[in-house]
C-alpha positions as CSV (number, residue, x, y, z in Angstrom):
1,M,108.9,46.9,123.6
2,Q,109.9,46.6,127.3
3,S,112.9,48.9,126.9
4,T,110.7,51.5,125.1
5,T,108.2,51.4,128.0
6,I,111.0,51.9,130.5
7,A,112.5,54.8,128.6
8,R,109.1,56.5,128.5
9,L,108.7,55.9,132.2
10,V,112.0,57.5,132.8
11,A,111.0,60.4,130.6
12,L,108.1,61.1,133.1
13,C,110.4,61.4,136.1
14,P,110.7,65.2,135.7
15,L,107.0,65.5,136.0
16,V,106.9,63.2,139.0
17,L,109.7,65.3,140.5
18,F,107.7,68.5,140.0
19,F,104.6,67.1,141.7
20,G,106.8,65.7,144.5
21,L,108.5,69.0,145.2
22,F,105.4,71.2,144.9
23,L,103.1,68.9,146.9
24,G,105.9,68.0,149.4
25,C,106.7,71.6,150.1
26,G,103.0,72.4,150.6
27,L,102.5,69.5,153.0
28,Y,105.7,70.4,154.9
29,F,104.6,74.0,155.4
30,S,101.1,72.9,156.4
31,V,102.5,70.7,159.1
32,T,104.7,73.5,160.4
33,G,101.7,75.8,160.5
34,K,102.9,78.2,157.8
35,E,100.1,80.4,156.4
36,N,99.3,79.7,152.7
37,A,101.5,76.6,152.9
38,F,101.0,75.5,149.2
39,Y,102.0,79.0,148.0
40,Q,105.3,79.4,149.9
41,V,107.2,77.8,147.0
42,S,106.1,79.2,143.6
43,S,105.3,76.7,140.9
44,S,107.6,78.5,138.5
45,V,110.5,77.9,141.0
46,A,109.5,74.3,141.9
47,I,109.6,73.4,138.2
48,L,113.3,74.4,137.8
49,P,114.8,71.1,139.1
50,S,112.4,69.2,136.9
51,I,113.6,71.1,133.8
52,I,117.3,70.3,134.7
53,L,116.4,66.6,135.2
54,A,114.6,66.5,131.8
55,I,117.6,68.1,130.1
56,L,120.0,65.6,131.7
57,L,117.7,62.6,130.8
58,C,117.5,63.6,127.1
59,K,119.9,61.5,125.0
60,E,120.5,64.1,122.3
61,R,123.5,66.4,122.2
62,F,123.3,69.3,124.7
63,N,122.6,72.0,122.1
64,R,119.8,69.8,120.6
65,R,118.3,69.4,124.1
66,M,118.2,73.1,124.6
67,D,116.7,73.6,121.1
68,I,113.9,71.2,122.0
69,F,113.3,73.1,125.2
70,L,113.3,76.5,123.5
71,E,111.0,75.3,120.7
72,G,108.5,74.4,123.4
73,V,108.9,77.8,125.1
74,S,108.4,79.7,121.9
75,D,105.4,77.7,120.7
76,T,103.0,80.0,118.9
77,N,100.0,79.0,121.1
78,I,102.1,79.7,124.2
79,M,103.1,83.2,122.9
80,V,99.5,84.0,122.1
81,M,98.6,82.9,125.6
82,V,101.3,85.1,127.2
83,L,100.1,88.2,125.3
84,I,96.5,87.6,126.3
85,Y,97.6,87.1,129.9
86,L,99.4,90.5,129.8
87,L,96.4,92.3,128.3
88,A,93.9,90.6,130.7
89,G,96.0,91.5,133.7
90,A,96.3,95.1,132.5
91,F,92.5,95.4,131.9
92,A,91.7,94.0,135.3
93,A,94.1,96.3,137.1
94,V,92.8,99.4,135.3
95,L,89.2,98.4,135.8
96,Q,89.9,97.9,139.6
97,S,91.7,101.2,139.9
98,T,89.1,103.2,138.1
99,G,86.3,102.0,140.3
100,G,84.7,99.5,137.9
101,V,84.6,96.6,140.4
102,H,83.5,98.9,143.2
103,A,80.6,100.2,140.9
104,I,79.4,96.7,140.0
105,V,79.4,95.6,143.6
106,H,77.5,98.6,144.9
107,F,75.0,98.8,142.1
108,S,74.1,95.1,142.7
109,L,74.0,95.3,146.5
110,N,72.4,98.7,146.9
111,F,68.7,97.6,146.8
112,I,68.3,94.1,148.3
113,S,66.1,92.7,151.1
114,A,67.5,90.7,153.9
115,E,66.0,87.5,152.6
116,A,67.7,88.0,149.2
117,T,71.2,88.7,150.8
118,L,72.8,85.3,150.2
119,P,71.6,84.8,146.6
120,V,72.5,88.4,145.7
121,L,76.0,88.0,147.2
122,F,76.4,84.9,145.1
123,L,75.3,86.7,141.9
124,V,77.4,89.8,142.6
125,S,80.5,87.6,143.2
126,A,79.7,85.8,139.9
127,L,79.3,89.0,138.1
128,V,82.5,90.6,139.4
129,S,84.6,87.5,138.8
130,T,83.2,87.4,135.2
131,A,84.1,91.1,134.8
132,I,87.7,90.9,136.0
133,G,88.5,87.3,135.2
134,T,89.9,86.4,138.6
135,S,88.4,84.6,141.5
136,M,91.1,85.8,143.9
137,G,90.5,89.5,143.0
138,T,86.8,88.9,143.5
139,I,87.1,87.3,146.9
140,A,89.5,90.1,148.0
141,A,87.1,92.8,146.8
142,I,83.8,91.4,148.1
143,G,85.0,89.3,151.1
144,P,85.1,92.2,153.6
145,I,81.6,93.2,152.5
146,G,80.4,89.6,153.0
147,V,81.8,89.4,156.5
148,G,80.1,92.7,157.4
149,I,76.8,91.6,156.1
150,A,77.0,88.2,157.8
151,S,77.8,89.9,161.1
152,S,74.9,92.3,160.8
153,L,72.3,89.6,160.0
154,G,73.7,86.9,162.2
155,L,74.5,84.7,159.1
156,S,76.9,81.8,159.4
157,L,80.3,83.0,158.3
158,P,81.3,79.7,156.7
159,L,78.1,79.7,154.7
160,T,78.5,83.3,153.6
161,M,82.1,82.8,152.5
162,G,81.2,79.5,150.8
163,V,78.6,81.4,148.8
164,L,81.1,84.1,147.8
165,V,83.8,81.5,146.8
166,G,81.1,79.7,144.7
167,G,80.2,82.9,142.8
168,A,83.9,83.7,142.3
169,M,84.5,80.3,140.8
170,F,81.6,80.8,138.4
171,G,83.4,83.7,136.8
172,D,86.8,82.0,137.0
173,N,85.4,79.2,134.9
174,L,83.2,81.2,132.5
175,S,84.9,84.6,132.1
176,L,86.2,85.4,128.6
177,I,89.4,86.9,130.1
178,S,90.1,84.5,133.0
179,D,93.5,82.8,132.8
180,T,91.8,79.4,132.9
181,S,89.7,80.3,129.8
182,I,92.7,81.7,128.1
183,A,94.8,78.6,128.7
184,A,92.0,76.1,127.8
185,T,91.1,77.8,124.5
186,Q,94.7,78.3,123.4
187,I,95.7,74.7,124.2
188,H,92.6,73.1,122.7
189,G,92.4,75.4,119.7
190,C,89.1,77.2,119.9
191,T,88.0,80.8,120.3
192,P,87.0,82.3,123.7
193,Q,83.5,82.9,122.3
194,E,83.1,79.3,121.2
195,K,84.2,78.0,124.6
196,F,82.0,80.5,126.4
197,N,78.9,79.4,124.4
198,K,79.5,75.8,125.2
199,N,80.5,76.4,128.8
200,L,77.4,78.6,129.4
201,K,75.1,75.7,128.8
202,V,76.6,74.0,131.9
203,A,77.4,77.0,134.1
204,L,74.1,78.9,133.7
205,P,71.7,76.1,134.8
206,T,74.1,75.2,137.6
207,M,74.1,78.9,138.7
208,L,70.3,79.0,138.7
209,V,70.0,75.8,140.8
210,T,72.7,77.2,143.2
211,V,70.7,80.5,143.6
212,L,67.5,78.5,144.4
213,L,69.4,76.4,147.0
214,I,71.0,79.4,148.6
215,S,67.6,81.2,148.7
216,L,66.2,78.3,150.7
217,L,69.2,78.4,153.1
218,G,68.8,82.2,153.6
219,S,65.0,82.3,153.7
220,R,64.9,82.9,157.5
221,V,67.3,85.8,157.5
222,S,66.1,89.1,159.0
223,G,67.6,92.5,159.5
224,T,69.2,95.1,157.3
225,P,72.5,94.3,155.4
226,I,75.4,96.7,156.0
227,L,76.9,97.9,152.8
228,A,80.4,99.3,152.3
229,E,80.5,103.0,152.1
230,G,81.4,104.9,149.0
231,D,79.9,106.5,145.9
232,Y,80.0,105.1,142.4
233,Q,79.0,106.1,138.9
234,L,77.3,103.7,136.4
235,I,79.7,104.9,133.7
236,Q,82.5,103.1,135.6
237,C,80.8,99.8,134.6
238,L,81.0,100.7,130.9
239,P,84.5,99.1,130.1
240,Y,83.4,95.7,131.5
241,F,80.1,95.6,129.6
242,M,81.8,96.7,126.4
243,V,84.4,93.9,126.7
244,L,81.6,91.4,127.3
245,V,79.5,92.5,124.3
246,F,82.5,92.7,121.9
247,S,83.8,89.4,123.0
248,L,80.5,87.6,122.5
249,S,80.2,89.3,119.1
250,G,83.3,87.5,118.0
251,V,85.7,90.5,117.9
252,N,89.4,89.5,118.2
253,V,90.4,89.1,121.8
254,F,93.5,91.3,121.4
255,V,91.3,94.1,120.0
256,V,88.7,93.7,122.7
257,L,91.1,93.8,125.6
258,T,93.1,96.7,124.2
259,L,89.8,98.7,123.7
260,G,88.8,97.7,127.3
261,I,92.1,99.1,128.7
262,V,91.7,102.4,126.7
263,V,88.0,102.9,127.6
264,A,88.6,102.0,131.3
265,G,91.5,104.5,131.4
266,I,89.4,107.3,129.8
267,V,86.5,106.6,132.2
268,G,89.0,106.8,135.1
269,V,90.4,110.2,133.9
270,L,86.9,111.6,133.4
271,T,85.4,110.4,136.7
272,I,88.3,110.5,139.2
273,P,90.0,114.0,139.7
274,T,93.3,112.5,140.8
275,Y,93.4,109.8,138.1
276,T,95.7,110.7,135.1
277,F,97.0,108.9,132.0
278,L,100.2,108.4,134.0
279,T,98.2,106.5,136.5
280,V,96.8,104.4,133.7
281,A,100.4,103.5,132.6
282,H,101.2,102.5,136.2
283,N,98.1,100.4,136.4
284,I,98.9,98.6,133.2
285,F,102.3,97.7,134.4
286,D,100.9,96.5,137.7
287,G,98.5,94.3,135.7
288,Y,101.5,92.9,133.8
289,K,103.2,92.1,137.2
290,S,100.0,90.4,138.5
291,M,100.3,87.8,135.6
292,L,104.1,87.3,136.0
293,E,104.0,84.0,137.9
294,I,101.5,82.2,135.6
295,L,103.3,83.7,132.6
296,I,106.7,82.4,133.6
297,F,105.2,79.0,134.5
298,S,103.5,78.8,131.2
299,L,106.8,79.3,129.3
300,L,108.7,76.9,131.5
301,I,106.1,74.1,131.6
302,S,105.8,74.4,127.8
303,G,109.6,73.8,127.5
304,L,109.5,71.0,129.9
305,G,106.5,69.5,128.1
306,A,108.5,69.5,124.8
307,L,111.3,67.6,126.4
308,I,109.0,65.0,127.9
309,K,107.0,64.7,124.7
310,Y,110.2,64.2,122.6
311,Q,111.2,61.3,124.8
312,G,107.8,59.7,124.7
313,G,106.7,60.3,128.2
314,F,103.3,61.8,127.4
315,S,102.5,59.1,124.9
316,L,102.8,56.5,127.7
317,I,100.1,58.2,129.7
318,T,97.8,58.9,126.8
319,G,98.5,55.4,125.6
320,A,97.2,54.0,128.9
321,F,94.1,56.1,128.7
322,E,93.7,55.1,125.0
323,K,93.6,51.4,126.0
324,W,90.8,52.2,128.5
325,I,89.0,54.3,125.9
326,L,89.3,51.6,123.1
327,S,88.0,48.9,125.5
328,K,84.7,50.8,125.6
329,K,84.0,51.2,121.9
330,K,80.3,51.9,122.4
331,I,81.0,54.9,124.6
332,Q,84.5,55.7,123.4
333,K,84.1,59.4,123.1
334,R,82.5,59.7,126.5
335,I,85.3,57.7,128.1
336,A,87.8,60.0,126.3
337,E,86.1,63.0,127.9
338,F,86.1,61.5,131.3
339,S,89.8,60.8,130.8
340,M,90.5,64.5,130.2
341,A,88.4,65.4,133.3
342,I,90.4,62.9,135.4
343,L,93.7,64.2,134.2
344,V,93.0,67.9,134.8
345,S,91.3,67.2,138.2
346,F,94.3,65.1,139.4
347,T,96.7,67.8,138.3
348,D,94.8,70.5,140.1
349,I,94.7,68.4,143.3
350,C,98.5,68.1,143.1
351,T,99.2,71.7,142.3
352,A,96.3,73.6,143.9
353,N,96.2,75.9,140.9
354,N,93.5,75.5,138.2
355,T,95.4,77.4,135.5
356,T,98.6,75.4,136.2
357,S,96.6,72.2,136.0
358,I,95.2,73.0,132.6
359,I,98.6,73.9,131.2
360,L,100.4,71.0,132.8
361,S,97.9,68.4,131.5
362,G,97.3,70.3,128.3
363,E,99.5,68.2,126.0
364,M,97.8,65.0,127.1
365,T,94.2,66.3,127.2
366,R,94.6,67.9,123.7
367,E,96.0,64.6,122.3
368,I,93.1,62.6,123.8
369,A,90.6,65.1,122.3
370,R,92.3,65.0,118.9
371,K,92.5,61.2,118.7
372,N,88.9,60.8,119.7
373,N,87.4,63.6,117.6
374,V,86.2,65.7,120.5
375,A,85.4,69.2,119.3
376,P,87.9,71.9,120.6
377,D,85.2,74.0,122.3
378,R,83.9,70.9,124.1
379,S,87.3,69.7,125.3
380,A,88.3,73.2,126.4
381,T,85.0,73.4,128.4
382,I,85.6,70.1,130.1
383,V,89.2,70.8,131.3
384,D,88.3,74.4,132.5
385,L,85.2,73.2,134.2
386,F,86.7,70.3,136.2
387,S,89.8,72.3,137.1
388,C,87.5,75.0,138.7
389,V,85.4,72.4,140.4
390,F,88.3,71.1,142.5
391,Q,90.0,74.5,142.9
392,G,86.9,75.8,144.6
393,I,86.8,73.0,147.3
394,L,90.5,72.4,148.0
395,P,91.1,73.4,151.6
396,Y,94.7,74.3,150.6
397,G,93.6,76.2,147.5
398,A,94.3,80.0,147.4
399,Q,90.6,80.9,147.1
400,I,89.5,79.0,150.2
401,L,92.6,80.1,152.1
402,M,91.9,83.8,151.3
403,A,88.2,83.5,152.3
404,G,89.1,81.8,155.6
405,S,91.7,84.5,156.3
406,L,89.3,87.4,155.6
407,A,86.6,85.8,157.8
408,G,89.0,84.6,160.5
409,I,87.6,81.0,160.3
410,S,89.0,77.6,159.3
411,P,89.2,76.8,155.6
412,L,87.8,73.4,156.4
413,S,84.6,75.0,157.6
414,I,84.1,76.7,154.3
415,I,84.5,73.9,151.8
416,V,81.2,72.2,152.7
417,H,79.3,75.4,151.7
418,V,80.8,76.0,148.2
419,H,77.6,74.5,146.8
420,Y,78.2,75.9,143.3
421,C,81.4,73.8,142.8
422,Y,79.7,70.6,143.9
423,L,76.8,71.2,141.6
424,L,79.1,72.2,138.8
425,G,80.9,68.9,139.1
426,I,77.6,67.0,138.9
427,A,76.6,69.1,135.9
428,G,80.0,68.4,134.3
429,V,79.4,64.7,134.6
430,G,76.0,65.2,133.0
431,F,77.5,67.3,130.3
432,I,79.9,64.4,129.4
433,L,77.2,61.7,129.6
434,F,74.3,63.5,127.9
435,G,75.7,66.6,126.2
436,Q,75.2,66.8,122.5
437,E,78.3,67.5,120.4
438,R,78.3,69.0,117.0
439,K,79.4,66.7,114.2
440,C,83.0,67.3,113.1
441,I,83.4,67.9,109.4
442,T,85.3,65.3,107.5
443,A,86.3,64.8,103.8
444,A,83.3,62.5,103.4
445,D,80.9,65.2,104.7
446,H,82.3,68.1,102.7
447,P,82.8,67.9,98.9
448,V,85.5,70.6,98.9
449,L,87.7,68.4,101.2
450,Q,87.4,65.3,99.0
């Protein structure tokens, strides 16, 4: 028994090495004053020494070691995830290029009073991030507008940027085409629509409370907001609304995203004189490239995970959590859900990337969910939710760093104002403690299965 435990501990060394390299490089570059310190060394590069170590530690013949790694890389769920990444990236790029994001922002901000500025900025940020599935793209698009409005009204810049980041994280968590949603649903085995319906029960009330809080904070604002210049046409919003409606109707995600790309391209050709179908092709390829890092990492971490799993590394971690779970029989399922939340949160703190954290902890969280009969849509919601909670408040996370850079202020001054993420964390705990879960069908419940 002791030798088995030691072997499983050794099998976890590649994972420890990855955390050490990624976190170590980030801390080093932070100390040396490098901008975006935790993003100087890509996760898809930092993982390479870990893969080499995992291959060396495996006691099978070399060809068999490589087979195990490649079986993990070519896992069906991973391949589906990769294809959705590509289509989602292409759709976001075409929608951005054809003015869809610009149209949504201007339509929302065009008729607002000074008192409503902060809550509307939050709602616009939430809408745009839900539309394009990326918090980073949202902050980049709306950040300069937020800075201009804050300056014209005398608003606190840290507060304004915190509001924008909170809205961006709403869509990052909830969007049907965000990379976190794609990863969570593919790993835990539910459809994007199922996860959206479950996730909405937590995110929507949290958003409403956040809007109320932000309204109170901005109630004393006076003046006239300065909006970015530029015309827009409502038809430019059509591709996003079409994707949203079709997705919620249960249409296959590949069909939805493909139609979204086609319609966005046609709208661009019809509304922008200089936009051609050749431009659409270039935008699609740019969208592919925008997903390259997370795509490569998904493949590599899946292969690494297969090697660690084969040698029993993951079973050691899940076994430790199982002991804790089984020791609380009366609340076993809730403890299992807290275990998933802890795993994905810890991983996000170490990697400063919520999608990476979902993928990295995916094997363990999925196993905990399976063993404790947690429904796939519920487990997918939990891991996506808690990864976004911490991603939105990490001072070294990409979202906070970009917001600080755009406003010319310290990231530390922003994190206290990302109210949505703190409230979402509280709501997530409530979801685990009090959320009702549908009963899973068993052979005893269903005559056909008996």
